[in-house]
N, C-alpha and C positions, 0 to 999 in steps of 0.2 A: 792388385787385388780389389780395386775400387768397384769393379763390375759385380762383385759379390755383395756389396753393401745394400741392405734392404732400403726400400724407398716408401714414402707414404702412398697409400692407394690413390689412384687417379680420381676415383669416384668421390673422394673426400672433399676435393675442391679447395679453393683458397679463400682467405679472408684478409683484407687489408694488404693484399700482395704477398701473404705468407700462407704456408700450409695450415689448415685448421687445427692440425695436431699441436701446433705451437700454443694455441689458446687453451687447449685441453691441459697441456703441461703447465701453462700459466695458472689456470684455475686450481689444479691439484696442489701446486706449490704454494699458492696464496693461502689455501685453507690449512696446509701443514704449518706454514710460518705463523699464521694466527694462533694455532695451537701452541707452537714452540715458544714464541716470544711472549704470548700471554702468560704462560706458566712462569717463564723466566722473570717477568716483570714483578711478580708478587711472591716469588719463592722465599726470599729472605724475610719478607713480612709475615708469611705464614709460619715459618719456623720460630720467629721471635715473638709471636703473639702469646699472650698469657694463657689462652686456652690450649694451644698446641704444646707449650712448655709443660703444662700440668699433665697432659695426656702422656707425653714422652718421659715424664719423670725428671724434668729439668727445672723444677720449681726452685731448687736451692741455688741455682746459678744466678750470679749478678747479671745486670743488663749487659755489661761489657763481655762477660763470659758467654752469655747467650748469643750475642751478636757474633762473637768469634766462632762459636760452634756452627752457626748458620752459614757464615762465610766459608768455613771449611767444607761443609756439604756442597755449597754452590761451586767452590773451586774444583773439588774432585769431580763433580758432575760435568762441569764445563770442560775440564781437561780430557776426560774420557770421550766426550762427544766428538772431539777432534781426532781421536785415535782410532775409533771403530770404523770410520769410512775406509780405512786401509783394508779391513776384512771384507766389508760390503762390496768394495770395488773389485777385489779378487774373486769373490763369489760370482759376481755378475760376469766378469770376463771369462771365467773358466768353468762355471757350473750351471748357473740358473738363467743368465741373461738379465738385462736391466728391468724388464717389466715385472718379472716374478719377485725380484729383490725389492722393488718399490712397494708392491702390495704387502709383502711380508713385513718390511720395515714399518709401513704405515699402520698395519694391524698392531704391531708391538707397541708403537707410540700411542695409539689410541688406548690400548689396554693399560699402558703405563699411566696415562692421565686418569683413567677410571680408577686405578689402584690408589693414586694420590687423593682422588675425590671420594673414595669409599668411606662412608660415615664412621667416625671413631667409635660411636656407641653401638655399632653393629658388630664390633670385633671383641674377642675375649680380652680382658684386661692384660696388659703387658705385651700384646702382640701388635700394637699400633705401629711401633717403630719398624717392624718387619715389613708391614705393608708399604711404608715409606721407601724402604730400601728396594722392595720389589718394583715399585713404580718407577724409581730412578733407573734401575737396571734395565727394565723393559724399554724405557725411552732412550737410553744410551745405545743399546744394541739396535733398536729400531732406526734411530738416526743414522747409524753406520750403514745400514742397508738402503735407506731411502735417499739420503742427500747426494752421494756421489753419482748416483745412477740417473736421477731425473734430469740433472744438468747435462750429463753426457747425451741423453736422448734428444735434447734440444739441438745439439750439433749434428746428430744423426739424421735430422730432418732434411739436411741440405748436402748437396754434393760439394766436393772440394772446389774451392775457387768461387763459390756462389756468394756474391757480395751481400746477399740478404742475411747471411749468418750473423754479421755484426749487429744489424738492427734487431734480429731475432733475440739475441742475448740481452739487448737493452730492454725489449718488451718483457722478456722473462724476468729480468731484474726488477722491473717495476712491480711485477706480481709479488716478489719477495718483500719489497718495502711496503706495498699496500697491505699485505697480510700482517706484517709486523705492526703497522699503525693500528689496524683493526684489533689485533691481539691486545695491545696496551689499552686501547680505548674500551673494548667490551669486557675482556677478561679482567683487566685491571679494575674497572669500575665494580664488577660483580664481587671480586675478591675483597676489595677494601670497603665497599659500602654494604655488601650483603653477607657473603660467607666465602671463605677461601676455598673450602672443599667443593662447594657448588661451582666455583669458578674453574677448578680443575676438571670437573665433570663436563662443563660446557666446552672447555678446550678440547676434551676428548670427542665431543660431538662435532666440533669443527674438523678434526682429523677424519672422523667418519664420513662427513660430507665430501671431503677430498677423495676418499677411497671409493665412495659410490660414484662420483663423477668419473674417476679413472676406469672403474669396472664397466660402466654403462657406455662409454664412448671410445675406449682405447682401440677396440677391434675395428671400428668403422674409420677412425681418424688416423690411427698409427699403423694399421696393417701388420706387417711382420717386423717393424722396427722394435728392437729391444727384446725380441723373443728368444733369439739364439745368443749364446755366449760368443764374444768376438773371437776367442781362440778357436772355436769350432768352425767359424766361417772363414778362417784363414787370415784374419786381419793382423795377427801377430806372428804368423809363421815365419816371416822374414827376419824376425828379431831373435829367434831361438839360437842360431849359431853365433850371431853377433855378440851375444851377451858374454861369451867366453873370451872375447878379444880384450887385451889389457888396455887401460886408459892411456891416451896420448898425453904429452905434456900440456897441450892446449886444453884438453878436457879436464885435466887436473886443476889447471888455473881457474877454469869456469866453475868447477865444483867448489873451489876455495871461495869464490865470490858468493855463491849460494850460502855457504856456511857462515861467512862473516856477516852478510846481511841478515842471516837467520838470527844471529845474536841481537842485532838491533831490532829485529821484529819482535823478539821476546820482550825487550824493553818497552816497545810501543804498546803491545797488547796488554802487558801487565798494568799499564796505566789506563789504557782505553777501557778495559773491562771492569774498572771501578764503577762503571755505569750501573751494572746490575747488583753491585755489592755496596761498598762504602758510600758512594754518591747517592744510591737509592735510599739507604738508611738515613743519610743526612737530609735528604728531601723529606722523608717521613717524619723525623723527630726534631729537626733543627730549622725547618724552612716554613715560612708563612705561605700556605697553599691557597690563599684567597687571591684570585685573579679576576678582576672586573666584577667583584661582589659575589663570586661563586667559589666555593671550596672544592678544588679538584683533587682526585686521588693522586698520591705521590707518584705512582707508576706512570701517570700520564706525561710527566716531564720527559720520560724516555722516548716519547714519540718525536721529540725534536730531531733526533738523529735520522730516522728513516725519512721524515718529512723533508729535511734539508738535503738529504742525499738526492731525492727526487728533484728538488729545486736546483741544486748546485752542480749535479753531475754534468748536464749539458753545458753549463757555464765553464766549468773546469776544462771540459773537452775542447771547447771553442778556444780557450786561452792557449792550451798546448798547441793546437793546430795553427792559431794565429802567430805564434812565436816562430814556427817553421824551423829553420836550422838552428835557431837560438833556444829551442826547447831544452829544458834541463835533462840531463842524463838520469837514468833510473836511480843510481846512488844519490844524486842531488835531490831528486824528488823524495827519496826516503828521508834524507836529512830535514827537508821541509816538513814532512809529516810529523817527525819527532818534535820539531820546534813548535808547530801548531798545537800538538798535544800539550806541550809544556805551557803554552799561553792559555789553554783551557784551564789548566790547574792554577794558573795565576788568578783567574777569575774565581776559582774555588777558595783561594787564599783570601780574596776580598770578602767572600761569604763568611769565612771563619773569623776574620777580623771584625765583621759586623756583629756577630753574636758574642765575641770575646769569651769570657769565663761564665757568662750568665746562663742559667738554666731556663730562663723564661723568654729571653729575647730570641726572635726568629729572624733568619736571614731572608732577604728578598729572593723570590724564585727566579728573578732575572739573572742572578749570578749563575745559576745552573743552566739556564737557557743559553747564555753566552758561552759557557764552558762547553756545552754539547755542540754548539755551532762550530767552535774552534776544533773540537775533536772530529767532527764530521769532515771538515776541510782536510785535516790531517789524515783521516782514513782514506779519502779520495786520492791523496798524494801517494799513499804507501800501499794500501791493501791490494788494489787491482794491479798495480805496477809490480808487486811482488810475485803474484801468480803468473803474470805475463813473463816476467824475467826467468822464472824457473823453467817455463816451456822453451825459452830461447837458449838457456845455458846448459840444461841437463842433457847428457848424451841420450839419444833416443831410446837406447836399450835399457836405460836406467831411469826413464822419465817418471814412471809410476812410483818407483822407490823414492826419488827426489821429491816428488809432490807429496808423498806420504810423510817424508821427513819434514817438509815445510809445514804441514799441518800439525806435526808433532811439536814443532817450535811454538805454534800458537796454543796448543794444548798445555804445554809447560807454562806458558805465559799466563793462562787462565788460573792455574794453580798458584802461581806467583802472585797474581792479582788478589787472591783471597788472603794470602799472608800479609800483603801490604795493607789491605783493608782492615785487618785486625789492629794495625798500629793506630788507627783513628781512635779506637777505644782506649788504647794504652798510652799513647803520646799526645793525643788530641788532634783535631782536624787541621789546625794551623800548621803544626810541625809536619804532619803526614802529607797533606796536599802541597805544602811548600817544598818538601823533599822530593816529591814526584815531579813537580814543575822543574826544579833545578836539575834533576837527573835526566829528564827528557830533553831539555834544552841543551845541556852539556853533551849528551849523546849525539844530538843532531849536529852540533858544532864539530865534534870529533869526526863524524861520518863525512861532513862536508869537506874536511881537509884530506880525507882518504879517497874521495870520489875518483880522482884521476887515476890513481893506482888501480882501483877496482875496474875502471873502464878498460885500462890496458889489459888486465887479466881476462876480460870478456872476449878478447881477440876478434873484434869486428862485429860481435852480436849486437852491440849497441848502435851500429851504423844504420840498422833497419829502423831504429827508434824514431827518426825524423822523416822517414819516407812515407808519403801519403798515398802513393800508388794510384789506384783507380777511383778511390772514394773521394768525392768532392768535399770541400770545406763546408758547403751548405748541408750536405747529408750528415756530416759528423756533428755539425752544430745542432741539428734537429734531434738526432738519435742518441747523442752522447757518446762518449768514448767507449769503443767496444771492449777495451780492457776492463772497464768497470763491471761488465756483465758477470764475470765469474767471481765477483767479490765475495759472495757468501755461498758459494757452491756447496760447501760441505758443512754448512751450518754455522755459523756464529751466531 
């Protein structure tokens, strides 16, 4: 059926050896991530500010209760953000096509940001909380339509076997991380230094710029790509009858591996996503934010993660390639990711010990910087490897279902992250961060001892893991591991 696959128009031409449509998708995604991560970086600060608490009728809540409520909102929002792509992916495959879903999702996210930014004093008393819920609902649904489909279109620019596809996803992935850095930098500064609602409005304008870019250039640079649902052009027709065939013993073993590693994925992301919650609040209220004589917004510390992803992704890829046949298996990399996550929280234990029980002593920001660097290394060991593993192990006829389940694990982890974050206010940062460090390292050790059994259950899928095929070591060293590319496909 590959002859039915739409291709970029020949008149569009290439840039840096790639179809120009790639750079259109790069730009659209960059603006969307600026909007998404900018909002995420200041959301708990907005909800816990005295002004917002008064408007929502939360004045009677203690600081601990207010922070718990803010973390609950963040956790529910983040969980649903990972579940709605299942709906958006199905709509694109069967009804609308990717292009229409991207535009629809982008418009909803833009309106969601504008709803969050709608001035409280323009609303009838008592209705402000409903505008908050409306804004979050629009962003959750919009993300579900936008995220899975723009990443799919990157792959659609290339024919099967085109080696440029790996580099293309790396370029696209850079757009994701540049957008998140700009989001924390610009939206974070406006929110913390000027006004939170103005920051949400500016985030909505960022999404608008991405939509305008897509509208003005997509016809010229993408042609027919993404216009038709894949089911209508026959790309899935060969799977219809296959879905009724029962699972073989080998397929059942491979699904067991996905489910077991899914449990460890929940543990990882429940710790990692403290970044937007408890670690963000710790940065705001318990950290000395003066660096080189300048007081930075607390949300700026979250830039460490995307910045070091850009720096370390090619380094990590080169290390894996350099190891050759000694490259760790996927379960071993998972265990390493959990241990690095735990080491990051050991750094947070250091920050908690520095402030002790004092209400005036502030921790050094470098504790958080070190924690985020360890978390980033852990993310590069686990997240892209997990997505790649699902594509290797899931039966083709159930690939979409398994990928949806994988993101459901991450969604559950985000809700769990909120519950863990609440413990900081109840048990204190030392006990909470120490508990997460211990749990992550212990989980990593347990998985390390399970790794050989899991590889056996993969029934040869892991053998492809160390094969470098046609791509040279030099190319991989420059472009970074292509498995890293899908890391944030569906939004994190």
